[in-house]
Structure formats: structure tokens, C-alpha cells
C-alpha positions in Angstrom: 3.4 -35.8 -5.1 5.3 -36.0 -1.6 4.0 -32.6 -0.9 0.5 -33.5 -1.7 0.6 -36.4 0.9 2.4 -34.2 3.5 -0.3 -31.7 3.1 -3.2 -34.2 3.2 -1.7 -35.8 6.6 -1.6 -32.1 7.9 -5.2 -31.4 7.0 -6.6 -34.7 8.4 -4.6 -33.8 11.8 -5.9 -30.3 11.7 -9.7 -31.6 11.3 -9.2 -34.4 14.0 -7.8 -31.4 16.3 -10.9 -29.1 15.5 -13.4 -31.8 16.6 -11.5 -32.4 19.9 -12.9 -30.6 23.4 -9.6 -28.7 23.3 -10.5 -26.8 20.3 -8.5 -23.4 20.1 -10.5 -19.8 20.8 -12.0 -17.8 18.2 -9.2 -15.1 19.4 -6.4 -17.6 18.8 -8.1 -18.6 15.4 -8.3 -14.8 14.1 -4.7 -14.1 15.2 -3.4 -17.2 13.2 -5.7 -16.1 10.1 -4.3 -12.6 10.2 -0.7 -13.8 10.3 -0.6 -16.8 8.0 -1.8 -16.4 4.2 -4.5 -18.6 3.0 -2.4 -20.8 1.0 0.2 -21.7 3.9 -2.8 -22.2 6.6 -2.9 -25.8 5.8 0.3 -26.3 7.2 -1.0 -25.5 10.8 -1.2 -28.8 12.4 -2.3 -30.3 15.8 1.3 -30.1 17.2 1.5 -26.2 16.2 -1.7 -25.4 17.8 -0.6 -27.3 21.0 2.9 -25.6 21.0 1.3 -22.3 20.6 -1.1 -22.9 23.2 1.3 -24.5 25.6 3.7 -21.7 25.1 0.9 -19.0 25.8 -0.2 -20.8 29.1 3.6 -21.2 30.3 4.9 -17.5 29.2 2.9 -14.9 31.8 3.8 -12.3 29.1 2.1 -14.0 26.3 -0.7 -14.8 28.6 -1.5 -11.3 29.9 -1.1 -9.9 26.3 -3.7 -12.3 25.1 -6.1 -11.6 27.9 -5.8 -7.7 27.2 -6.9 -8.5 23.6 -9.9 -10.7 24.4 -12.4 -7.6 24.5 -11.7 -7.3 20.9 -12.6 -10.7 19.9 -15.3 -9.8 17.3 -15.7 -9.9 13.6 -13.4 -6.7 13.2 -10.5 -8.1 14.9 -7.3 -6.8 13.7 -3.7 -7.0 15.3 -2.7 -4.5 12.6 -5.0 -2.3 13.7 -4.7 -2.6 17.7 -0.8 -2.0 17.2 -1.7 1.7 16.8 -4.2 1.8 19.4 -4.4 5.0 21.5 -4.2 2.8 24.6 -0.6 2.0 25.3 -1.3 -1.2 27.1 -3.5 -2.6 24.2 -0.8 -1.5 21.7 1.9 -3.2 23.7 0.0 -6.4 23.9 -0.8 -6.4 20.1 2.5 -5.9 19.3 3.9 -8.6 21.7 1.3 -11.2 20.5 2.4 -10.4 16.9 6.0 -11.0 17.2 5.3 -14.1 19.6 2.8 -15.8 17.2 5.0 -15.4 14.1 8.1 -16.5 15.9 6.4 -19.8 17.1 4.8 -20.5 13.8 7.6 -20.2 11.6 9.9 -21.9 14.0 7.7 -25.1 13.5 8.9 -27.7 11.3 5.8 -27.7 9.2 6.8 -24.4 7.9 10.4 -25.7 6.5 8.9 -26.1 2.8 8.2 -22.4 2.7 11.6 -21.2 3.9 13.8 -24.0 2.5 15.2 -23.9 5.8 15.1 -27.0 8.1 16.3 -26.1 11.7 19.2 -28.0 12.9 18.5 -30.8 15.5 20.1 -30.2 18.9 22.7 -32.6 19.0 23.5 -33.9 22.5 26.9 -35.2 23.0 27.6 -37.8 25.1 30.1 -36.9 28.1 31.7 -38.8 30.7 32.0 -35.9 33.1 30.4 -36.4 36.9 30.0 -33.5 39.1 32.9 -32.7 41.3 32.9 -34.0 44.9 30.1 -32.5 47.2 30.9 -30.6 50.3 27.6 -28.7 50.5 25.2 -29.9 53.4 21.7 -28.6 54.6 21.9 -28.1 58.2 18.2 -27.1 59.4 17.5 -24.4 56.8 21.4 -23.3 56.4 23.5 -24.4 53.7 27.0 -25.0 55.0 30.5 -25.7 53.4 31.6 -28.8 55.5 30.5 -27.0 58.5 33.6 -24.5 57.9 33.3 -20.9 57.5 32.9 -19.6 53.7 35.2 -17.1 52.9 33.5 -15.9 49.9 29.9 -16.3 48.6 29.7 -15.2 44.9 26.4 -14.3 43.4 26.4 -15.0 39.6 28.5 -17.2 37.5 29.0 -15.2 34.3 32.3 -13.6 33.1 33.1 -11.8 36.4 31.6 -14.4 38.9 33.4 -17.4 37.4 36.7 -15.8 37.0 36.9 -14.7 40.6 35.6 -18.0 41.9 38.3 -19.9 40.3 41.1 -17.6 41.1 39.9 -17.1 45.0 39.7 -20.9 45.2 43.2 -21.4 45.0 43.4 -20.2 48.7 40.0 -19.5 49.8 36.7 -21.5 50.8 34.3 -20.2 48.0 30.5 -20.9 47.4 29.3 -19.6 44.0 25.3 -19.7 43.5 23.4 -19.3 40.1 19.7 -18.8 39.7 19.9 -20.8 36.1 20.7 -24.6 35.5 24.4 -26.2 35.0 24.6 -27.6 31.4 27.2 -30.4 31.3 30.3 -28.8 29.6 30.5 -29.8 26.2 26.9 -31.5 26.1 25.0 -29.1 23.7 25.4 -26.1 21.8 24.1 -23.2 24.2 24.0 -20.5 22.0 20.7 -18.7 21.8 19.0 -21.5 23.9 15.9 -19.6 25.3 15.7 -22.0 28.2 19.1 -20.8 29.3 18.0 -17.1 29.4 16.2 -15.0 32.0 12.6 -14.9 31.4 13.1 -17.4 28.8 14.2 -14.6 26.3 10.8 -12.8 26.7 12.1 -9.8 28.9 11.2 -6.3 27.6 11.7 -2.9 28.8 8.7 -1.5 30.9 7.1 0.0 27.5 7.8 -3.2 25.6 9.9 -1.4 23.1 13.2 -3.2 23.5 14.1 -6.8 24.0 16.6 -7.6 26.9 18.9 -10.5 26.4 20.3 -11.9 29.7 22.0 -15.5 30.3 20.6 -17.2 33.2 22.7 -20.3 33.5 26.0 -21.3 34.6 28.3 -19.2 32.8 25.9 -16.5 32.5 26.0 -14.4 29.3 28.9 -16.4 28.1 27.0 -19.5 27.8 24.4 -18.2 25.4 25.9 -15.4 23.5 28.4 -15.3 20.6 31.1 -13.7 22.8 32.3 -11.1 20.6 35.6 -9.8 22.0 36.0 -6.2 21.8 39.2 -5.5 23.5 39.3 -2.7 26.5 42.5 -1.5 24.6 40.5 -0.4 21.6 40.9 3.8 21.4 37.3 4.6 21.9 37.2 2.2 24.9 40.5 3.6 26.5 39.2 7.1 26.1 35.9 6.4 28.2 38.2 4.3 30.8 40.5 7.3 31.4 37.6 9.5 31.7 36.4 7.6 34.6 39.6 8.0 36.3 39.9 11.7 35.6 36.6 12.0 37.2 37.6 10.2 40.2 35.1 7.3 39.5 37.8 4.7 39.4 41.4 4.7 40.6 44.2 5.3 38.6 46.1 2.2 39.4 43.3 0.1 38.0 44.6 1.4 34.5 47.9 2.7 34.7 51.2 2.5 36.5 53.0 5.5 37.3 52.0 7.4 33.8 49.3 7.1 31.6 50.3 4.1 29.9 47.3 1.7 30.5 50.0 -0.9 31.5 47.9 -2.3 34.5 45.0 -2.8 32.0 46.9 -4.2 29.2 48.5 -6.8 31.5 45.2 -7.8 33.1 43.8 -8.3 29.5 46.7 -10.3 28.1 46.1 -12.8 30.9 42.4 -12.8 30.1 43.0 -13.3 26.4 45.5 -16.3 27.1 43.1 -17.6 29.5 40.4 -17.6 27.3 41.9 -18.2 24.0 40.6 -15.3 22.3 41.7 -15.3 18.6 41.3 -13.2 15.5 39.5 -14.7 12.6 40.9 -15.8 9.4 39.4 -14.2 6.3 38.2 -17.4 4.9 36.0 -17.9 8.0 33.8 -15.0 6.7 30.6 -16.0 5.2 28.7 -14.4 2.4 26.4 -12.7 4.6 29.3 -11.1 6.7 30.8 -10.3 3.2 28.1 -7.7 2.7 29.5 -5.7 5.9 33.2 -6.1 5.1 32.9 -5.0 1.5 30.5 -2.2 2.3 32.1 -0.4 5.4 35.7 1.2 4.8 36.0 0.5 8.8 34.9 -2.9 8.7 37.3 -5.8 10.1 37.1 -9.2 11.3 36.2 -9.6 14.9 38.0 -11.5 17.7 36.0 -14.4 19.1 35.9 -16.5 22.2 35.5 -19.4 19.8 37.7 -22.5 18.8 38.8 -22.9 15.2 36.2 -25.2 13.4 37.8 -28.3 12.2 34.7 -29.1 9.9 33.3 -32.2 12.1 29.4 -32.0 12.3 27.5 -30.4 15.2 31.0 -29.0 16.7 30.7 -26.9 19.7 33.2 -24.1 19.1 32.0 -21.7 22.0 34.4 -21.1 24.8 32.5 -20.0 27.8 33.5 -19.2 31.6 32.7 -22.6 32.5 35.1 -24.3 30.3 38.1 -22.0 31.1 37.4 -21.1 34.7 34.9 -22.6 36.5 34.7 -26.3 35.6 38.9 -26.7 35.8 38.7 -25.1 39.3 35.7 -27.2 40.4 37.5 -30.4 39.8 40.8 -29.5 40.7 39.7 -27.5 43.8 36.6 -29.0 45.0 37.9 -28.9 48.6 37.8 -25.0 48.3 35.2 -24.4 45.5 31.5 -25.7 45.5 29.0 -24.1 42.8 25.3 -24.4 43.6 23.0 -24.1 40.2 19.2 -23.1 40.4 19.5 -21.0 43.7 18.1 -17.5 43.5 19.2 -15.0 46.1 16.0 -13.0 47.3 17.5 -11.0 50.1 20.8 -9.8 51.7 20.4 -9.6 55.7 22.0 -6.3 57.0 23.5 -6.1 60.2 25.1 -2.5 61.2 27.5 -2.1 58.1 27.9 -5.6 57.0 25.9 -8.7 55.4 25.4 -11.3 57.9 23.8 -13.9 55.8 22.3 -14.5 52.3 18.6 -15.8 51.8 18.2 -18.0 48.9 15.3 -20.0 47.2 15.5 -22.9 44.7 14.3 -22.0 41.4 12.8 -24.5 38.7 15.0 -27.0 37.1 15.2 -28.3 33.6 14.3 -32.0 33.2 17.0 -32.8 30.3 19.9 -35.4 30.6 22.4 -32.7 29.9 21.9 -30.6 32.8 23.2 -31.2 36.3 20.2 -31.3 38.6 20.4 -31.0 42.3 24.0 -32.2 42.1 24.6 -31.9 45.9 21.5 -33.9 46.6 20.1 -31.2 48.7 16.3 -31.9 48.0 15.4 -28.5 48.7 11.4 -27.6 48.9 10.5 -25.9 46.1 8.6 -23.2 48.2 11.4 -23.0 51.0 13.8 -20.4 51.5 17.3 -21.1 53.1 20.2 -19.1 54.3 24.0 -19.1 53.7 26.6 -17.3 55.8 29.9 -16.0 54.6 32.5 -13.6 55.7 32.2 -11.8 52.2 29.7 -11.6 49.6 30.5 -10.6 45.7 27.7 -9.7 43.6 28.3 -10.8 40.0 24.8 -11.1 38.8 24.7 -8.4 36.1 23.4 -4.8 35.7 19.8 -6.2 36.2 20.6 -9.3 38.6 22.7 -7.2 40.9 20.5 -4.1 40.8 17.5 -6.5 41.8 19.1 -8.0 44.6 20.2 -4.9 46.1 16.6 -3.5 45.6 14.9 -6.4 47.2 17.3 -6.1 50.2 16.4 -2.7 50.8 20.1 -1.8 50.9 19.9 2.2 52.0 21.4 3.8 48.8 18.9 5.5 46.5 21.3 5.2 43.6 20.4 1.5 42.9 19.2 1.0 39.5 19.6 4.5 38.2 21.1 5.3 34.9 21.2 1.9 33.1 22.4 1.8 29.5 21.6 -0.7 27.2 23.3 -0.3 23.8 20.1 -0.6 21.9 20.5 -2.5 18.8 18.2 -2.8 15.5 18.6 -5.3 12.7 19.1 -4.2 8.8 18.0 -7.0 6.5 17.8 -6.9 2.7 17.0 -9.4 -0.2 19.5 -10.1 -2.7 19.6 -11.7 -6.1 22.3 -14.2 -5.0 22.3 -17.0 -2.4 23.6 -15.6 0.8 22.7 -18.5 3.4 23.4 -16.2 6.3 23.1 -19.2 8.6 26.0 -21.2 7.2 29.4 -20.6 8.9 30.3 -18.4 11.9 27.2 -15.9 12.6 29.1 -12.7 13.5 32.8 -12.4 12.2 32.9 -8.8 11.1 32.2 -5.3 12.6 32.5 -1.8 11.9 33.2 1.8 13.7 31.1 4.7 12.9 32.6 7.7 10.6 33.4 9.8 12.7 34.0 7.6 15.9 32.0 10.5 17.9 29.0 9.3 16.3 29.2 6.2 18.9 27.6 3.4 17.0 28.9 0.0 15.6 27.5 -2.1 12.5 27.8 -5.8 13.9 27.4 -8.8 11.3 24.6 -11.2 12.5 22.6 -14.2 11.4 18.9 -14.7 11.7 16.7 -17.7 11.1 13.3 -17.7 9.7 11.3 -17.5 12.9 13.3 -14.5 14.1 13.0 -12.5 10.7 9.3 -13.5 10.6 8.8 -12.1 14.2 10.5 -8.6 13.3 9.3 -8.2 9.8 7.1 -5.3 9.5 4.9 -6.5 6.3 1.8 -7.9 5.9 1.2 -11.7 6.0 1.7 -11.8 2.1 5.0 -9.7 2.2 6.3 -12.0 5.2 5.5 -15.5 3.5 7.0 -14.1 0.2 10.1 -12.5 1.6 10.7 -16.0 3.6 10.3 -18.0 0.4 13.5 -16.4 -0.4 15.2 -16.9 3.0 18.4 -18.1 1.5 18.7 -14.8 0.0 18.2 -12.8 2.9 21.3 -11.0 4.6 22.2 -8.2 6.8 23.4 -6.9 9.9 22.7 -5.0 13.1 23.4 -1.2 14.5 24.5 -1.0 17.9 24.3 2.4 19.7 26.5 3.6 22.5 23.9 5.4 24.2 23.8 8.2 26.8 23.5 8.1 30.5 20.2 9.4 32.1 18.7 8.7 35.5 15.2 8.3 34.2 16.4 5.2 32.9 16.4 2.7 35.6 16.0 -0.5 37.0 13.2 -0.9 39.7 10.7 -3.5 41.5 7.0 -2.4 40.4 3.9 -2.7 42.4 3.4 -6.4 41.8 6.9 -6.9 43.0 8.3 -7.8 39.5 11.7 -6.2 38.4 11.2 -3.9 35.5 13.6 -1.8 33.4 12.4 1.4 32.3 14.2 3.0 29.5 13.7 5.9 26.7 15.9 7.0 24.1 17.3 10.5 24.4 16.8 13.0 21.4 20.3 13.1 20.7 20.6 9.3 21.0 17.9 9.1 18.4 19.5 11.7 15.9 22.8 9.4 16.0 20.6 6.2 15.5 18.8 7.4 12.5 22.3 8.4 11.1 23.6 4.8 11.5 20.5 3.2 10.4 20.5 5.3 7.4 24.3 4.6 6.6 23.6 0.9 7.1 20.7 0.9 4.6 23.0 2.7 2.1 25.6 0.0 2.5 22.9 -2.6 1.8 21.8 -1.0 -1.4 25.4 -0.4 -2.5 26.4 -4.4 -1.9 23.1 -5.2 -4.4 20.1 -5.7 -1.9 16.9 -5.5 -4.0 14.9 -4.3 -1.1 15.8 -3.5 2.5 13.6 -3.5 5.7 14.1 -2.6 9.3 11.9 -4.1 12.1 9.7 -1.1 12.4 6.0 -0.6 11.6 6.0 3.1 12.2 4.1 5.0 9.5 7.2 6.0 7.5 6.7 3.9 4.5 5.7 4.9 0.6 3.6 1.4 0.5 1.9 0.8 4.0 1.4 -2.9 3.0 4.9 -3.7 2.1 7.1 -1.6 4.7 10.3 -1.8 3.1 12.7 0.2 1.2 13.4 -0.1 -2.7 16.0 2.5 -3.0 18.2 4.7 -0.6 16.4 7.6 -1.8 13.0 6.2 -0.6 14.9 5.2 2.6 16.4 8.7 3.4 12.9 10.2 3.4 11.5 7.6 5.6 14.2 7.5 8.3 13.9 11.1 8.8 10.4 10.3 10.0 11.4 7.3 12.4 10.5 8.1 16.4 11.4 5.0 17.8 8.1 4.6 18.8 7.5 1.9 21.5 5.9 -1.3 20.4 6.2 -0.2 16.5 10.1 -0.3 16.3 11.8 -3.4 17.6 14.9 -2.9 19.3 17.1 -5.3 21.4 19.7 -5.1 24.0 22.4 -7.6 25.3 24.8 -5.3 27.0 23.1 -3.8 29.9 25.5 -1.6 32.2 25.9 1.1 34.6 22.9 0.4 37.0 25.3 0.3 40.1 27.8 2.9 39.4 31.2 3.1 40.7 32.4 6.3 42.2 34.2 8.1 45.3 31.0 9.9 46.4 28.3 7.7 48.1 26.0 10.5 47.3 25.8 9.8 43.6 27.4 6.3 43.4 26.5 3.1 44.5 29.5 1.1 44.3 33.1 2.6 45.8 36.4 2.5 44.3 37.2 -0.5 46.1 34.2 -2.3 44.7 32.3 -2.1 48.0 28.6 -1.0 48.0 28.0 2.3 49.6 25.8 2.5 52.7 23.9 6.1 52.4 22.9 6.1 56.0 26.2 6.7 57.2 28.5 7.6 54.1 30.4 4.4 54.9 31.4 1.4 52.8 29.7 -2.0 53.4 32.7 -3.8 55.3 32.0 -7.2 53.2 29.7 -6.5 50.4 31.3 -6.1 46.9 30.1 -5.7 43.3 31.9 -6.7 40.0 30.0 -6.8 36.7 29.0 -4.5 34.0 26.5 -2.6 36.5 29.6 -0.7 38.0 30.5 1.1 35.0 29.9 4.7 35.3 28.7 5.0 31.8 28.8 2.6 28.7 32.2 1.1 28.3 32.1 2.2 24.7 31.8 -1.3 22.9 30.5 -4.5 23.8 31.5 -5.2 27.2 32.3 -8.9 27.6 36.1 -8.6 27.5 36.1 -5.3 29.7 33.9 -7.4 32.5 36.6 -10.3 32.4 39.5 -7.6 32.4 38.3 -5.8 35.8 37.2 -8.9 37.3 40.9 -10.0 36.9 41.9 -6.5 38.4 39.7 -6.8 41.4 40.6 -10.5 42.1 44.5 -9.6 42.1 43.8 -6.4 44.2 41.8 -8.5 46.7 44.7 -11.1 46.9 47.1 -8.3 47.7 44.6 -7.0 50.4 44.3 -10.1 52.2 
């Protein structure tokens, strides 16, 4: 009876909405009709329509994609057909809109009756924290630090920027700027929050084939990701690091002492682990979803995580970010030496001779929320204005895309900037089980497994996924999607992450519209290893009792074109051989961008010297005061999730800097 009245209320709202001047366009209606079964369409109420239209208007990518589909607005309109259109722009737009609409629709509370899943409300914890004392002033168009000379300007507040800032502030004047907002520490759970991610988590490679996940907030990726801790002392990682030394990409003494003993690396990493509180999980923390991988792979083991032990209290915040460990303590204890400015984007580094004379910045849009520090220095910068900061030294820590973008926009004379980027492309493998899995309960990720043999260079990584995400990547028809989501609590799975190869054709660049882009294609060899990994993952799923398994691919590889799933390993084996990782049709993601500004001893083929300084190719010399310290300097993939390695090399860098000066 309650369900009847809910539906009646939604229906009346829908009728009222349809009669308003703001009635939705016919294209909007056709898309919803194609994606939602008739018997569920009554749940589309006024608030959901408004949410969709608002998202489209506020998201340039969605708006542009919808505009491209307008010419096809007729009685035969079909996203499912347009996704296979011979025009790649149309196919890309159709695939994007399909994912976009499904995500927004199934994330709406009106659809919780289908999935038996009610999204947890964001709990805002009251904090008594106030922003540390400000020492930043605006003099004309220049931002100054008590009118004193700034020793280091650090750009980017992720794992490297925050660690370096906290250590330098013990003895130096340091200003750190970040393009994103500053969430009050401990106020909300920041994991997966799209408002704290670059492009609101809607960034894709140029082809649209890979979703790129980058943090854009104080704390960078450590604020929004799970922070799975892969030690740089893992055998596979040590092998890669040693190869960098042997090829003269990196000094031996960054890794070893007098022998190849990894003692320098080990000492730095032990410091990092102790500072962050990195811990190994207990087996009782592993949920039913993660158990699928733990039981299914002989190499599976629990992660180390940068998370606190749960005490069982509701709405606990377990995440440990760079803000918690490094930045906030340093800001409160050393405000006379460290100042942090959020919502400030670097648009250019001004070069004079072989040094950087000043950095040009502009304000970014703020989030109007009580849990965010907005304009903590009361600068009241004009939204369209540009300003400058002068410092003795500049350290770029903005990540593989951010640091490359700043160097490119600044016309730094080095034609290697942005080239050879690696992404660690990942794909999800999901299955429907007879038993309840409830993948959203407990720790979302607690288990990983290495490839067998290790030379295949991939990882299985446990993961969780809410109904909206599953809907957005599900390759089936609207009936199949709705059917599977009715059994949402029985869906489990994990991801496959490929350690990809370096190719100069994969690069970060500024396009003709002055937009930053990432152009990336998998090599044939990488595709071969990826297929092997996916098939092994599907095998594990069936061995652990999955009734059907699907991957986020709409390529024409399935026995049943309507269902687009596998009902046996034998069926999957035939299909995966035909998988071509076609752009738009197979959904991949990346959260580990690396290697866009490679370190090396040769200015002709490198961006950053072995002293972390940027090469000036006009004279073959290093810039005297411009450093890069983040994942962009890795000559290749580091061989695993890079977060702990980034922390470790930041520690090695700042220790050597302290000795130098």
C-alpha cells in the first residue's frame, strides 16, 4: 500500500512537471524511454528531471554530447545504434550520454525501491577547527607572505606537495597553492566525492575510451581515493626502480647506499609508513565481496591501507590523507612559515633566462558548503582576475596531468613534456551470485592478487560499486540492467589493473580549443596481456559461484546481443578473444596517471633531471629553481599503485634538498 501511494505521488509530480513551461525536450524524453523499462518509468519524477537537466547544463561534456545527438532526434532515435555509428564523434557522444544518464538516474533516491539500496546520507561532523593564522596579503596584483621573500612555492597538495611543504616549513618560508577546495579536516567522508575531483570526475581520454580519476582538492588524490598501499619494496617494484638506476634515469643514491641494498629507499619508506599509519588489514575486516578474490586467486592477500581501524561507530571517517598527517599539523604549528591557499590555479610560470621569476595564478570556483574553508585569507580575489606570486624556488607537485599542463601552458622549452604517459588502465568484472554479497558493506577494498606469472604485469584489485556506477557501465539492454539491479545485493566483483607500456604516442597536450587533453591507445601487446587478465578474472568469478558475469563492454562479442553477459567460462573464452578494447564500447578507467615528465640524465629525451629540476632544451641546462616531484617524473610505470612510491620519493627529495641548502 505504501508503494502505491509513493507511485501516485511521483505520478502527480510528473504530470505537474510536464505541464510547466520547462517541460523536457523530446530528445531528453527519448533517452529516458530507451534506458528505463516502462514499468519503472513512473519513478521518474520532477526532481530527477531537474537533476538531469541541471547536470547537463553545468557539465560542458554532457551538454556538448547532447548537442551532437540533436540531429538524430526523430522517431527512430536509438542510443544503442548511435554508439556503433561510423562517425567517431557521434559514437563517442552516444556512449557518453548513455553512461551519464544511467548514472544520474540510478543514483536518484526514487530508484532505491528497485535496487534495495538506499545511498548513505552524507554525514557532516561538527568540527571546532578554525583556519590557522593568515600571513598572506594582496599587494596590488601580487600575493605576498608578510612582505618577506618566499623560499618555496609548492604547486599541488597531493602526497608529494603536502609532505614536502610540511618538512620544508620547519626552517623555510613556504606557500602551497591548490586549484581545488579545502575541506575542513574530519568534517565529511571525502572518498569518491566528485566535487573534489578534476572535471567533477567526468574527465576522459581524447577518444572517450578511458575515464581519468584525478583529485582536485587540498590533499589531492589522497583526499578522494581509497589509498591502497603498495610498498615500493615489493619485488616487482624494486626491479623497476633498479632498472631506472641502471639506465641512468635516476641516481643510485636515491635507492641504495654503497651496495644494491635498497637501504635508502627502505629507510624513507619506513618513515612514510610510520608517519601515515599504514597498516596491514586483519582477515576479519574482509567482506564477502573481497572474499571472492581472496578465495579465488592463489596469489591473493590483504592490502596495506592508509586507513584507521574501524571502531564500529556510525559514519566513521577512517581515511588518512596528507591533510591529516602532514599539512594540517604543519599549518597549525608553523603558520609563521607555511601558508596554504586553496582555489588558486596556476596558469603560467614566467621565465627569465634560466629561472622562473614569478608564477601567474587565477581563482577557481568555490564550493558553497559549510564544511569547506572558502577564502580563508580573506583575499576577495576577482573571479576574472589574474595575480602573481614570486618565490626563490618553485616545486611542481600537481600530478601527471596537472604538472604537464602547467609546463605546456608556460611554454617551457622542452618538447618531451607530456609524452609517454602511462595510465594503469583498469576494467571491472562483475557477477550475479545466488547468495547475498552486499559489496558496499565494510571496507570497499581489502584484497589484491598479482599476475601469474609476474611478467604478465597485471593486478586483480577488490572493489565495491554502487547501483548507479553498475548501471552506467552495464552493457545490457534496459530490461537486463533493471533485472540485474533488482539483485544488486547479490552482485560482487573486482577489477583488473594493467601495468601498461610506455609509448610517446600517448601524451598530454593542449588542443586547438586551449583545453588540456590526454591522447592514449593501448598497444597490441598490452591488449594481449589485458585479455589474458580479464579471462582469468572471469574464471575466478565462475569458480566462486557466479551465475553470470559481465564486463563493461558493448563490443559485438556476445552470444546473446541483448544480454551482453557470460553464463559460462567456455562462453567467455570465445568472446574475450574477440575483445578489441574499442573506444566508447569498452569502458576503462584510470586513477594512476604517471610518466608525463620523465626523469633522466639526458635533456634531449627527458623533462626532469636526476636532481628533480626541469631541463631547458634551449641551452641543455637545468632551470635553476624549477623542480617537479610527483608521479609525472617516473620514467615508466612504477609497477603497482604508485601512491606509496610518490610519498617515498618526496621524502627522499626533501631530505636531499635539506642537505643541499
